[in-house]
KEKE-3310 file (N, C-alpha, C; in steps of 0.2 Angstrom, whole numbers, plus 5000, padded with zeros to 4 digits):
npx = (5051:5056:5069:5068:5072:5066:5059:5069:5077:5067:5066:5079:5078:5072:5083:5090:5084:5086:5100:5101:5096:5106:5118:5115:5113:5125:5133:5128:5123:5134:5138:5127:5127:5139:5139:5126:5123:5135:5143:5157:5171:5173:5161:5153:5158:5155:5141:5139:5141:5130:5121:5126:5126:5113:5109:5116:5110:5096:5094:5098:5089:5077:5077:5076:5064:5056:5056:5048:5036:5019:5008:4993:4999:5012:5028:5039:5034:5026:5036:5042:5032:5029:5041:5047:5039:5039:5053:5055:5047:5053:5066:5064:5061:5073:5082:5074:5073:5076:5081:5092:5088:5076:5081:5089:5079:5073:5083:5086:5073:5074:5085:5081:5069:5074:5083:5073:5067:5077:5084:5073:5069:5081:5081:5071:5077:5084:5072:5064:5072:5080:5092:5104:5104:5107:5119:5120:5108:5111:5121:5114:5106:5115:5121:5111:5109:5122:5122:5112:5119:5129:5122:5116:5128:5132:5121:5115:5123:5121:5107:5107:5113:5103:5093:5095:5086:5081:5089:5086:5072:5071:5076:5067:5055:5059:5061:5048:5041:5048:5045:5031:5031:5037:5029:5017:5020:5029:5027:5027:5034:5025:5027:5033:5026:5035:5035:5046:5056:5050:5050:5063:5076:5086:5097:5096:5100:5113:5119:5118:5126:5139:5140:5141:5149:5155:5159:5158:5149:5152:5165:5163:5156:5165:5175:5168:5167:5181:5185:5177:5181:5193:5189:5181:5189:5199:5190:5185:5196:5202:5202:5210:5222:5224:5226:5236:5246:5247:5247:5236:5221:5206:5194:5200:5203:5191:5185:5193:5189:5176:5180:5183:5171:5163:5169:5166:5152:5151:5156:5148:5137:5145:5153:5144:5139:5152:5153:5143:5148:5161:5161:5156:5165:5178:5178:5177:5189:5198:5194:5198:5212:5215:5211:5220:5233:5231:5230:5242:5250:5247:5253:5267:5271:5280:5275:5276:5275:5262:5254:5255:5247:5237:5227:5213:5196:5178:5167:5174:5186:5203:5213:5224:5239:5236:5222:5219:5223:5214:5202:5204:5204:5191:5185:5189:5183:5170:5169:5170:5160:5148:5146:5145:5134:5124:5131:5130:5115:5113:5117:5107:5090:5074:5066:5074:5080:5079:5084:5098:5102:5101:5112:5122:5122:5124:5138:5144:5141:5146:5159:5160:5159:5170:5181:5185:5189:5199:5209:5211:5217:5229:5234:5236:5246:5256:5261:5253:5254:5247:5248:5249:5237:5236:5244:5239:5226:5227:5231:5220:5213:5220:5217:5204:5205:5211:5201:5191:5197:5193:5180:5166:5153:5139:5138:5129:5114:5108:5094:5084:5086:5083:5084:5071:5061:5045:5028)
npy = (5398:5394:5390:5395:5391:5395:5407:5415:5415:5421:5434:5437:5439:5451:5459:5456:5463:5476:5477:5476:5489:5498:5494:5497:5511:5516:5512:5519:5532:5541:5542:5548:5560:5566:5565:5569:5580:5587:5588:5592:5581:5583:5587:5577:5566:5571:5571:5557:5553:5556:5546:5539:5550:5552:5540:5540:5550:5546:5532:5526:5533:5529:5515:5514:5520:5510:5500:5505:5506:5501:5492:5485:5477:5475:5480:5483:5482:5494:5503:5497:5495:5508:5515:5507:5506:5520:5523:5514:5520:5533:5529:5523:5534:5541:5539:5546:5559:5575:5587:5595:5599:5591:5578:5578:5579:5567:5558:5562:5559:5545:5542:5546:5538:5525:5525:5525:5513:5503:5499:5494:5483:5475:5473:5464:5451:5446:5447:5436:5425:5412:5415:5407:5404:5415:5420:5411:5415:5428:5426:5420:5430:5440:5433:5432:5446:5449:5441:5449:5461:5456:5452:5464:5471:5463:5460:5473:5481:5476:5478:5492:5495:5493:5501:5515:5517:5504:5496:5503:5502:5488:5486:5494:5486:5474:5478:5482:5470:5461:5468:5466:5452:5450:5456:5449:5436:5434:5435:5446:5442:5442:5455:5455:5466:5479:5491:5500:5496:5500:5513:5517:5525:5529:5537:5533:5520:5521:5528:5518:5508:5515:5517:5504:5493:5481:5484:5477:5479:5492:5490:5481:5489:5499:5491:5487:5500:5502:5492:5494:5506:5503:5494:5501:5511:5504:5499:5511:5517:5507:5505:5515:5512:5500:5506:5515:5510:5496:5497:5493:5493:5503:5495:5482:5484:5485:5473:5465:5469:5463:5450:5449:5451:5441:5430:5433:5432:5418:5413:5417:5409:5398:5405:5410:5397:5393:5402:5399:5387:5388:5399:5417:5428:5422:5418:5430:5436:5428:5431:5445:5443:5437:5446:5457:5451:5449:5462:5467:5459:5464:5476:5474:5463:5462:5472:5466:5452:5452:5455:5444:5432:5419:5410:5408:5412:5408:5421:5428:5431:5434:5429:5436:5435:5445:5445:5432:5435:5444:5437:5428:5438:5441:5430:5432:5444:5440:5431:5441:5451:5444:5439:5450:5458:5449:5447:5460:5462:5452:5457:5463:5466:5460:5471:5481:5478:5484:5496:5493:5488:5500:5506:5498:5502:5515:5516:5509:5517:5529:5525:5523:5535:5541:5533:5534:5547:5548:5539:5546:5557:5552:5546:5558:5565:5556:5559:5555:5541:5527:5515:5516:5514:5501:5499:5507:5503:5490:5495:5500:5488:5481:5488:5485:5472:5472:5478:5468:5458:5461:5458:5451:5446:5442:5431:5417:5413:5400:5389:5391:5404:5413:5428:5438:5429:5423:5425)
npz = (5273:5257:5246:5230:5214:5202:5204:5208:5196:5188:5194:5191:5177:5177:5180:5169:5159:5164:5163:5149:5146:5152:5146:5133:5134:5139:5128:5116:5119:5121:5108:5101:5108:5104:5089:5085:5092:5094:5106:5117:5122:5136:5141:5137:5145:5158:5157:5156:5169:5176:5179:5190:5199:5201:5206:5218:5225:5225:5226:5240:5250:5244:5246:5260:5262:5255:5264:5274:5269:5267:5257:5249:5238:5242:5249:5240:5227:5222:5218:5208:5199:5195:5192:5182:5170:5167:5165:5154:5144:5143:5139:5126:5119:5118:5106:5097:5100:5093:5096:5108:5121:5123:5122:5133:5143:5141:5144:5158:5164:5162:5170:5183:5185:5184:5195:5205:5206:5207:5219:5227:5219:5220:5233:5234:5232:5244:5252:5247:5248:5258:5271:5270:5256:5249:5243:5232:5225:5222:5213:5203:5199:5195:5185:5175:5173:5168:5156:5149:5147:5138:5127:5124:5120:5109:5101:5100:5092:5079:5078:5079:5067:5058:5062:5072:5083:5086:5096:5108:5109:5110:5123:5130:5129:5135:5148:5152:5150:5160:5172:5172:5173:5186:5194:5192:5196:5207:5224:5237:5254:5269:5282:5298:5309:5318:5328:5332:5323:5311:5310:5307:5297:5283:5288:5302:5301:5296:5306:5316:5310:5311:5325:5330:5340:5336:5322:5310:5300:5296:5292:5281:5272:5269:5263:5252:5246:5243:5235:5224:5220:5215:5204:5196:5192:5184:5174:5168:5162:5155:5141:5136:5142:5135:5123:5124:5132:5129:5115:5107:5097:5100:5099:5101:5114:5120:5117:5125:5138:5136:5137:5151:5156:5152:5158:5171:5171:5168:5180:5190:5195:5201:5210:5220:5225:5230:5240:5249:5253:5259:5265:5265:5268:5267:5254:5247:5251:5245:5232:5231:5232:5220:5211:5214:5211:5198:5193:5196:5188:5175:5176:5178:5169:5154:5139:5127:5130:5136:5125:5117:5107:5113:5109:5098:5099:5096:5095:5106:5099:5096:5110:5120:5131:5141:5140:5145:5158:5162:5161:5172:5182:5181:5186:5200:5203:5202:5213:5223:5221:5220:5233:5241:5243:5249:5261:5267:5269:5277:5289:5296:5300:5295:5293:5289:5277:5264:5267:5271:5259:5252:5258:5254:5240:5241:5246:5235:5224:5227:5226:5212:5207:5213:5209:5195:5195:5205:5199:5187:5191:5196:5185:5177:5185:5184:5171:5161:5160:5157:5162:5176:5181:5184:5195:5204:5207:5214:5226:5232:5232:5242:5253:5254:5257:5270:5277:5276:5284:5297:5298:5305:5305:5294:5288:5281:5289:5300:5296:5305:5309:5299:5291:5287:5286:5282:5289)
capx = (5052:5060:5073:5064:5076:5062:5057:5075:5078:5062:5069:5085:5076:5071:5090:5092:5081:5089:5106:5101:5095:5112:5123:5114:5114:5132:5136:5126:5121:5139:5138:5122:5129:5145:5138:5120:5122:5141:5146:5164:5172:5172:5154:5150:5160:5150:5134:5139:5141:5124:5117:5129:5124:5106:5109:5118:5105:5089:5093:5098:5083:5071:5078:5073:5056:5052:5056:5043:5030:5015:5002:4991:5003:5018:5032:5043:5031:5024:5041:5043:5026:5029:5048:5049:5036:5041:5059:5055:5045:5059:5072:5062:5061:5079:5084:5069:5074:5079:5084:5096:5083:5071:5086:5091:5073:5072:5088:5085:5068:5076:5089:5077:5065:5078:5085:5068:5065:5083:5085:5067:5069:5087:5079:5066:5080:5084:5065:5061:5077:5083:5099:5109:5104:5107:5124:5118:5103:5114:5124:5109:5104:5121:5122:5106:5111:5128:5119:5109:5124:5133:5117:5116:5134:5133:5115:5114:5127:5117:5101:5109:5115:5097:5090:5098:5081:5080:5092:5082:5065:5072:5077:5061:5051:5061:5060:5041:5040:5051:5042:5025:5032:5039:5022:5012:5022:5032:5023:5031:5032:5022:5032:5031:5027:5038:5034:5052:5059:5046:5052:5070:5077:5093:5102:5096:5104:5120:5121:5118:5133:5144:5140:5141:5156:5158:5161:5158:5145:5156:5171:5162:5154:5171:5178:5164:5169:5188:5186:5173:5185:5198:5186:5178:5195:5201:5185:5185:5202:5206:5203:5215:5227:5226:5228:5242:5252:5248:5247:5231:5216:5200:5190:5203:5202:5184:5185:5197:5184:5171:5182:5183:5164:5161:5172:5162:5146:5151:5158:5143:5134:5149:5155:5138:5140:5158:5152:5139:5151:5167:5160:5156:5171:5184:5177:5178:5196:5201:5193:5203:5219:5215:5211:5226:5238:5230:5231:5249:5253:5246:5258:5274:5273:5281:5270:5277:5272:5255:5250:5256:5241:5237:5222:5207:5189:5172:5164:5179:5191:5210:5214:5231:5240:5232:5215:5219:5224:5207:5197:5206:5202:5183:5183:5190:5178:5164:5170:5169:5154:5142:5145:5145:5127:5121:5134:5127:5108:5112:5119:5102:5084:5069:5063:5079:5084:5079:5089:5104:5103:5103:5118:5127:5122:5127:5145:5147:5140:5152:5166:5159:5161:5177:5186:5188:5192:5205:5213:5212:5222:5235:5237:5239:5252:5262:5263:5248:5256:5240:5249:5249:5230:5236:5248:5235:5220:5229:5232:5213:5211:5223:5213:5198:5207:5212:5194:5187:5199:5190:5172:5165:5146:5137:5138:5122:5111:5105:5087:5079:5087:5083:5082:5066:5057:5038:5024)
capy = (5401:5389:5393:5394:5393:5398:5414:5419:5416:5426:5440:5438:5441:5458:5462:5455:5469:5482:5477:5478:5496:5502:5493:5501:5518:5517:5511:5523:5539:5545:5543:5553:5567:5568:5566:5572:5586:5590:5590:5591:5575:5584:5587:5570:5563:5573:5568:5550:5552:5558:5541:5538:5555:5551:5534:5541:5554:5543:5524:5524:5534:5525:5509:5515:5521:5504:5496:5507:5507:5495:5493:5478:5473:5474:5487:5485:5482:5500:5507:5493:5497:5515:5516:5503:5509:5527:5522:5511:5525:5538:5525:5522:5541:5544:5540:5550:5566:5578:5593:5593:5599:5585:5573:5579:5578:5559:5554:5563:5555:5538:5541:5546:5532:5519:5525:5524:5506:5498:5497:5490:5476:5471:5470:5458:5445:5444:5446:5430:5420:5411:5418:5402:5403:5422:5420:5407:5419:5434:5423:5419:5437:5443:5429:5435:5453:5448:5439:5454:5465:5453:5452:5471:5473:5459:5461:5480:5484:5473:5482:5499:5496:5493:5507:5517:5516:5497:5493:5506:5499:5481:5487:5496:5480:5469:5480:5481:5463:5459:5471:5463:5445:5450:5458:5444:5429:5435:5437:5448:5439:5447:5457:5455:5473:5481:5499:5503:5495:5503:5521:5518:5528:5528:5540:5529:5514:5523:5529:5511:5505:5519:5516:5497:5491:5476:5487:5472:5482:5497:5487:5478:5494:5502:5487:5488:5506:5502:5487:5497:5512:5499:5491:5507:5515:5500:5499:5518:5519:5501:5505:5520:5508:5496:5509:5519:5506:5490:5499:5490:5498:5504:5489:5477:5485:5484:5466:5462:5470:5458:5443:5449:5451:5434:5425:5435:5429:5411:5411:5420:5404:5394:5409:5409:5391:5392:5407:5395:5381:5389:5406:5423:5432:5419:5418:5437:5437:5424:5435:5451:5441:5435:5453:5461:5448:5450:5469:5468:5456:5469:5482:5472:5459:5466:5473:5461:5446:5453:5455:5438:5429:5412:5406:5412:5408:5411:5427:5432:5433:5433:5429:5436:5434:5450:5442:5427:5438:5447:5431:5426:5444:5441:5425:5435:5449:5436:5429:5447:5454:5440:5437:5455:5461:5445:5449:5466:5461:5447:5460:5467:5462:5460:5478:5485:5475:5489:5501:5491:5488:5506:5508:5495:5506:5522:5516:5507:5522:5534:5523:5523:5542:5543:5529:5537:5554:5547:5536:5551:5562:5548:5546:5565:5566:5552:5561:5551:5534:5524:5508:5517:5511:5494:5499:5511:5499:5485:5498:5500:5481:5479:5492:5481:5466:5474:5479:5462:5454:5463:5457:5444:5444:5443:5424:5414:5411:5394:5390:5393:5411:5416:5435:5439:5423:5426:5421)
capz = (5267:5254:5241:5224:5209:5197:5206:5207:5189:5185:5196:5187:5171:5178:5179:5162:5155:5166:5160:5142:5145:5154:5142:5127:5136:5139:5121:5111:5121:5119:5100:5100:5111:5100:5082:5084:5096:5094:5113:5118:5126:5143:5143:5137:5151:5164:5156:5157:5176:5179:5181:5196:5204:5202:5210:5224:5228:5226:5228:5247:5253:5242:5249:5267:5261:5253:5270:5279:5265:5267:5252:5247:5234:5245:5250:5235:5220:5219:5215:5202:5194:5193:5189:5176:5164:5165:5162:5148:5139:5142:5135:5120:5116:5117:5099:5093:5102:5088:5099:5114:5127:5123:5123:5141:5147:5141:5148:5165:5166:5163:5176:5189:5186:5185:5202:5209:5207:5207:5226:5229:5216:5222:5240:5233:5232:5251:5254:5245:5248:5264:5271:5267:5249:5246:5238:5226:5222:5219:5208:5197:5196:5191:5179:5171:5171:5163:5149:5146:5145:5133:5122:5122:5116:5103:5097:5100:5086:5073:5078:5078:5060:5055:5064:5079:5088:5088:5102:5113:5109:5113:5130:5133:5129:5140:5155:5153:5151:5166:5177:5173:5176:5193:5198:5192:5198:5213:5230:5243:5260:5274:5286:5305:5311:5324:5328:5333:5317:5306:5310:5305:5291:5281:5293:5308:5300:5295:5313:5319:5308:5314:5332:5332:5343:5332:5317:5305:5294:5293:5288:5274:5268:5267:5259:5246:5243:5241:5229:5218:5217:5211:5198:5192:5189:5179:5169:5165:5159:5152:5133:5135:5144:5130:5117:5125:5135:5125:5108:5104:5095:5105:5098:5104:5121:5122:5116:5131:5143:5135:5140:5158:5158:5150:5164:5177:5170:5169:5187:5194:5199:5205:5216:5225:5228:5234:5246:5253:5256:5263:5269:5260:5269:5264:5246:5245:5252:5239:5226:5232:5231:5213:5207:5215:5208:5190:5191:5196:5182:5170:5177:5178:5164:5148:5134:5122:5133:5137:5119:5114:5106:5115:5105:5095:5101:5093:5098:5109:5095:5099:5117:5121:5138:5145:5140:5150:5165:5163:5163:5179:5186:5181:5192:5206:5204:5204:5220:5227:5220:5221:5240:5246:5245:5254:5268:5270:5271:5283:5295:5298:5301:5289:5292:5286:5271:5259:5269:5270:5252:5250:5260:5249:5234:5243:5246:5229:5220:5229:5223:5205:5206:5215:5206:5189:5197:5208:5195:5182:5194:5197:5178:5176:5189:5181:5164:5157:5160:5159:5166:5183:5183:5186:5201:5209:5209:5219:5233:5235:5234:5248:5258:5255:5260:5277:5280:5277:5289:5303:5297:5309:5304:5288:5285:5280:5295:5300:5293:5310:5310:5293:5291:5282:5286:5282:5293)
cpx = (5057:5064:5070:5068:5072:5060:5064:5077:5073:5064:5075:5084:5074:5078:5093:5090:5084:5096:5107:5100:5102:5117:5122:5115:5121:5136:5134:5124:5127:5140:5133:5124:5135:5142:5131:5120:5129:5144:5153:5165:5171:5165:5150:5152:5156:5143:5133:5140:5135:5120:5119:5127:5117:5105:5111:5113:5098:5089:5093:5092:5077:5071:5075:5066:5053:5052:5050:5036:5026:5009:5000:4995:5010:5022:5037:5040:5029:5030:5043:5038:5026:5036:5049:5046:5038:5048:5059:5053:5050:5064:5070:5062:5068:5082:5080:5070:5079:5083:5087:5092:5079:5075:5087:5085:5072:5077:5087:5079:5070:5080:5086:5072:5068:5081:5080:5066:5071:5084:5079:5068:5075:5085:5074:5070:5081:5077:5062:5066:5079:5090:5104:5109:5105:5113:5123:5113:5106:5118:5120:5107:5109:5122:5117:5107:5117:5126:5116:5114:5128:5128:5116:5122:5134:5127:5113:5117:5123:5111:5102:5110:5108:5093:5092:5093:5080:5083:5088:5075:5066:5072:5071:5056:5053:5060:5052:5039:5042:5047:5035:5026:5033:5033:5017:5013:5025:5028:5028:5029:5029:5028:5029:5032:5030:5038:5041:5056:5056:5048:5059:5070:5084:5098:5102:5101:5111:5123:5122:5125:5139:5145:5141:5148:5159:5161:5161:5155:5149:5162:5169:5159:5160:5175:5175:5166:5176:5188:5182:5177:5190:5195:5184:5184:5198:5196:5185:5190:5206:5207:5209:5222:5229:5228:5235:5248:5253:5248:5242:5226:5210:5196:5193:5203:5196:5183:5188:5192:5178:5173:5182:5175:5161:5163:5168:5155:5146:5153:5153:5140:5139:5152:5150:5138:5146:5157:5148:5142:5157:5166:5160:5163:5177:5184:5179:5186:5200:5200:5198:5210:5220:5216:5217:5232:5237:5232:5239:5253:5253:5251:5265:5276:5275:5276:5270:5274:5264:5251:5251:5249:5242:5233:5217:5201:5184:5169:5169:5184:5198:5210:5222:5233:5236:5225:5214:5219:5217:5202:5198:5203:5194:5181:5184:5185:5171:5164:5168:5162:5148:5140:5144:5138:5124:5124:5131:5120:5108:5115:5113:5095:5079:5067:5068:5083:5084:5084:5096:5106:5105:5109:5124:5128:5125:5135:5148:5146:5145:5158:5166:5160:5168:5182:5189:5192:5199:5211:5215:5218:5229:5239:5240:5245:5258:5264:5259:5251:5250:5242:5249:5242:5231:5241:5244:5229:5222:5229:5225:5210:5214:5220:5207:5199:5208:5205:5190:5190:5196:5182:5171:5157:5145:5136:5130:5120:5108:5097:5083:5080:5087:5080:5077:5061:5050:5034:5017)
cpy = (5397:5393:5391:5396:5397:5405:5418:5420:5421:5433:5442:5441:5449:5462:5461:5461:5475:5483:5479:5486:5500:5500:5497:5508:5520:5517:5517:5530:5543:5547:5549:5560:5570:5570:5570:5579:5590:5592:5588:5585:5577:5584:5581:5566:5565:5571:5561:5548:5553:5553:5539:5543:5554:5545:5535:5545:5550:5536:5523:5526:5531:5518:5509:5516:5515:5499:5498:5507:5500:5496:5486:5474:5473:5481:5488:5486:5489:5504:5504:5495:5504:5517:5513:5505:5516:5527:5519:5516:5530:5535:5525:5528:5544:5545:5544:5557:5570:5585:5591:5594:5593:5579:5572:5577:5570:5556:5556:5559:5547:5537:5541:5540:5526:5519:5524:5517:5501:5495:5492:5483:5472:5469:5465:5451:5442:5443:5439:5424:5419:5413:5413:5401:5410:5423:5417:5412:5425:5432:5422:5426:5440:5439:5431:5442:5453:5446:5445:5459:5463:5453:5459:5473:5469:5460:5469:5483:5482:5477:5489:5500:5496:5499:5509:5517:5509:5495:5496:5503:5492:5482:5489:5490:5475:5471:5480:5474:5460:5461:5467:5456:5445:5452:5452:5437:5429:5438:5439:5444:5444:5449:5458:5463:5474:5488:5502:5502:5499:5510:5522:5521:5526:5531:5536:5523:5515:5524:5522:5508:5508:5518:5509:5495:5486:5478:5483:5476:5488:5495:5484:5483:5498:5498:5487:5495:5505:5497:5490:5503:5508:5497:5496:5511:5511:5500:5506:5519:5513:5502:5510:5516:5503:5500:5512:5515:5499:5491:5494:5495:5498:5498:5483:5478:5484:5476:5462:5463:5465:5451:5443:5448:5444:5429:5427:5432:5421:5409:5414:5415:5400:5398:5409:5403:5390:5397:5403:5389:5383:5396:5412:5427:5428:5419:5425:5439:5434:5429:5442:5449:5440:5442:5457:5458:5449:5457:5470:5465:5461:5475:5479:5467:5464:5466:5467:5454:5447:5453:5449:5434:5422:5408:5411:5408:5412:5416:5432:5435:5431:5434:5430:5435:5439:5448:5437:5430:5441:5442:5429:5432:5443:5436:5428:5440:5446:5434:5435:5449:5450:5439:5443:5458:5456:5446:5455:5465:5456:5450:5464:5463:5463:5467:5483:5483:5480:5494:5499:5490:5494:5509:5505:5499:5513:5521:5514:5513:5528:5532:5524:5530:5544:5539:5532:5544:5553:5544:5541:5555:5558:5548:5553:5566:5562:5554:5557:5545:5530:5517:5509:5515:5505:5493:5503:5507:5494:5488:5498:5493:5479:5482:5488:5475:5467:5475:5473:5457:5455:5462:5450:5442:5445:5436:5422:5412:5404:5395:5393:5401:5415:5423:5436:5433:5426:5422:5421)
cpz = (5263:5248:5234:5218:5203:5198:5206:5200:5186:5188:5192:5180:5171:5177:5172:5158:5157:5163:5153:5141:5147:5149:5135:5128:5135:5132:5116:5113:5120:5112:5099:5102:5107:5093:5081:5087:5096:5101:5113:5123:5134:5145:5142:5143:5157:5163:5157:5165:5180:5182:5188:5201:5206:5207:5217:5228:5230:5228:5236:5251:5251:5245:5256:5266:5259:5260:5275:5275:5266:5262:5251:5243:5236:5246:5244:5228:5218:5216:5208:5197:5192:5190:5183:5170:5162:5162:5155:5142:5137:5138:5128:5116:5115:5110:5095:5094:5097:5091:5106:5121:5128:5125:5131:5145:5147:5145:5156:5168:5167:5169:5183:5190:5187:5192:5207:5211:5207:5214:5228:5225:5218:5229:5240:5234:5239:5254:5253:5246:5256:5265:5268:5260:5245:5241:5231:5222:5219:5213:5202:5194:5192:5185:5173:5168:5166:5156:5146:5143:5138:5127:5119:5117:5109:5098:5095:5093:5080:5073:5076:5071:5056:5056:5071:5085:5091:5095:5108:5114:5112:5121:5134:5134:5134:5147:5157:5155:5158:5172:5178:5175:5183:5197:5198:5195:5205:5219:5235:5249:5265:5279:5293:5307:5317:5324:5328:5326:5311:5305:5308:5298:5289:5286:5299:5307:5299:5302:5317:5317:5311:5321:5335:5334:5339:5325:5310:5299:5291:5289:5281:5269:5265:5262:5252:5242:5240:5235:5223:5216:5213:5204:5193:5189:5183:5173:5165:5161:5155:5144:5132:5137:5139:5124:5118:5128:5131:5118:5104:5102:5101:5105:5101:5112:5124:5122:5123:5137:5143:5138:5147:5160:5157:5156:5170:5177:5171:5176:5192:5199:5203:5211:5221:5228:5232:5241:5251:5257:5261:5266:5264:5261:5266:5257:5244:5246:5247:5233:5225:5230:5223:5209:5208:5211:5200:5188:5191:5190:5176:5170:5176:5172:5158:5143:5129:5124:5134:5131:5115:5113:5108:5111:5102:5096:5098:5098:5101:5105:5098:5106:5118:5129:5142:5145:5145:5157:5167:5164:5170:5184:5186:5186:5199:5208:5205:5211:5225:5227:5221:5228:5244:5248:5250:5261:5271:5272:5276:5289:5298:5299:5295:5288:5289:5280:5266:5261:5269:5263:5249:5252:5256:5243:5235:5243:5239:5223:5221:5226:5215:5203:5207:5211:5200:5190:5200:5203:5189:5185:5195:5190:5176:5179:5186:5174:5159:5155:5162:5162:5173:5186:5187:5193:5206:5211:5214:5226:5236:5236:5240:5254:5260:5259:5268:5280:5281:5282:5296:5303:5301:5308:5296:5284:5285:5287:5295:5298:5298:5311:5304:5293:5286:5281:5287:5287:5289)
residu = (MET:ARG:PHE:ASN:TYR:GLY:LYS:ILE:PHE:LEU:LEU:GLY:PHE:GLY:PHE:PHE:GLY:VAL:SER:VAL:ILE:TRP:ALA:THR:TYR:ASN:ALA:PHE:VAL:PRO:ILE:PHE:LEU:SER:GLU:LYS:PHE:GLY:LEU:GLN:PRO:ALA:LEU:ILE:GLY:PHE:PHE:MET:THR:LEU:ASP:ASN:ILE:ALA:ALA:LEU:LEU:ILE:GLN:PRO:PRO:VAL:GLY:ALA:TRP:SER:ASP:ARG:LEU:ARG:THR:PRO:ILE:GLY:ARG:ARG:MET:PRO:PHE:ILE:LEU:ILE:GLY:ALA:PRO:ILE:GLY:ALA:ILE:ALA:PHE:GLY:LEU:ILE:PRO:LEU:ALA:ALA:VAL:LEU:PRO:LEU:PHE:VAL:ALA:CYS:THR:THR:THR:LEU:LEU:LEU:SER:MET:ALA:LEU:TRP:ARG:THR:PRO:VAL:VAL:ALA:LEU:MET:PRO:ASP:ILE:THR:PRO:SER:GLN:ASN:ARG:SER:GLN:ALA:ASN:GLY:ILE:ILE:ASN:PHE:MET:GLY:GLY:VAL:GLY:SER:ILE:ILE:ALA:PHE:LEU:GLY:GLY:ALA:MET:LEU:TYR:ASP:MET:ASN:PRO:ALA:TYR:PRO:PHE:TRP:LEU:GLY:SER:GLY:LEU:VAL:ILE:LEU:SER:ALA:LEU:LEU:VAL:PHE:LEU:ILE:ILE:ARG:GLU:PRO:LYS:VAL:VAL:GLU:ASP:ASN:HIS:GLU:LYS:LYS:THR:SER:LEU:LEU:ASP:SER:LEU:MET:THR:VAL:LEU:ASN:ASP:PRO:ASP:ARG:SER:ALA:LEU:ARG:VAL:LEU:LEU:ALA:ILE:PHE:PHE:TRP:PHE:VAL:ALA:TYR:ASN:ALA:VAL:GLU:ALA:PHE:PHE:THR:LEU:TYR:ALA:LYS:ASN:HIS:LEU:GLN:LEU:SER:GLU:SER:ASP:GLY:THR:ARG:LEU:LEU:GLY:GLN:LEU:SER:LEU:SER:PHE:VAL:LEU:PHE:ALA:LEU:PRO:SER:GLY:TYR:ILE:GLY:SER:ARG:ILE:GLY:ARG:ARG:VAL:THR:ILE:LEU:ILE:GLY:ILE:VAL:ILE:MET:THR:LEU:CYS:LEU:LEU:LEU:MET:TYR:PHE:VAL:PRO:VAL:SER:THR:LEU:THR:THR:VAL:LEU:THR:LYS:LEU:PRO:ILE:LEU:GLY:GLN:VAL:PRO:VAL:VAL:GLY:LEU:ILE:LEU:MET:LEU:ALA:GLY:ILE:GLY:TRP:ALA:CYS:ILE:ASN:ILE:ASN:SER:LEU:PRO:MET:VAL:VAL:ASP:MET:THR:THR:VAL:ALA:ARG:VAL:GLY:THR:TYR:THR:GLY:LEU:TYR:TYR:LEU:PHE:SER:THR:LEU:ALA:ALA:ILE:ALA:GLY:PRO:ILE:ILE:ASN:GLY:GLY:ILE:ILE:GLN:LEU:SER:GLY:GLU:ASP:TYR:SER:THR:THR:MET:ILE:ALA:ALA:PRO:ILE:PHE:MET:ILE:LEU:ALA:PHE:ILE:MET:MET:LEU:GLY:VAL:HIS:ARG:GLY:GLU:ALA:ALA:PRO:GLN:SER:GLU:VAL:VAL:GLY:ASN:SER:THR)
# end
């Protein structure tokens, strides 16, 4: 099995479409809920966590199911061909729903269908990529997904002004197109049947992780949980931190997050290359140190310094000191995020790639739910001091660092030992 940049970029285009959908969903669905249906903020907040709840309940077992499935078109493709069109249709109907029950039906269908095919399409990356190239491949996929998010934020506002349905229809079209391209061009590798491996389930794999004397898989999954708790806590409350602590507007806070996202996208490919050169574990540890230092800087540096404008750039607008810190944080986050999934899937065999991908999403999704809740409680106890976000998140980053110190597996295998090599 050879590393094919063209196929990986094509698979990345699938994530481009998915990212457009989620970026559009997160940007405009709260507006519909508030202005069209008059929901209170608490209910809107609960509604916007339903995607993580659906992912938590559906993605891990679907990953294990896709490992066991055997069809003439492969074990991942059926989920893509069923989930993507249903999700695209439901997404396109969201802005047309005039009554709340129909709106809820459309969004629920979207959440369920997207959760159905997310893990199988992610598992396609290690399926078609040699072990030593998986960090680079994950960098390509995240780069394409990041570009999709940026285009959704920049182009979505313009399309929304023309017609609120246009951003949704764009996302629907891109998902259908990407699913067709993946189906027509990518061929899943044949899997060497093993009767024992074929019967494994998510629970079996989780018990294997827990009972493994080496503990590397458990440690990396716990590290994933801890750093996603930190990241999701910061992301969820950053605009409030910008407004209440930095005394900036909501739009300025959103723009600062965009600067972090852009640096992540630009460093997605280099971080995959670095991971393949110096090792995934070392690259992740470097990323954790960078993220921790950046978060602490945003806590200890005076507000007057953080808001000092350094320069003004096209698209990004004004870049203050805190913007530069966030761009450095984006580089650190790329070092972490790009190399973590390849580590997880390289701790198992070809028969369990989908299952271990599901375990990755199990721990990261739990963190996506827990992070904002934990951080919200800390902010509440501090008397609504939103700067405590930047002192609480590093604690979880340090816990992730400690976990990663004990990881001894998950690096790229030599060519002759590639997990998932087809016959």
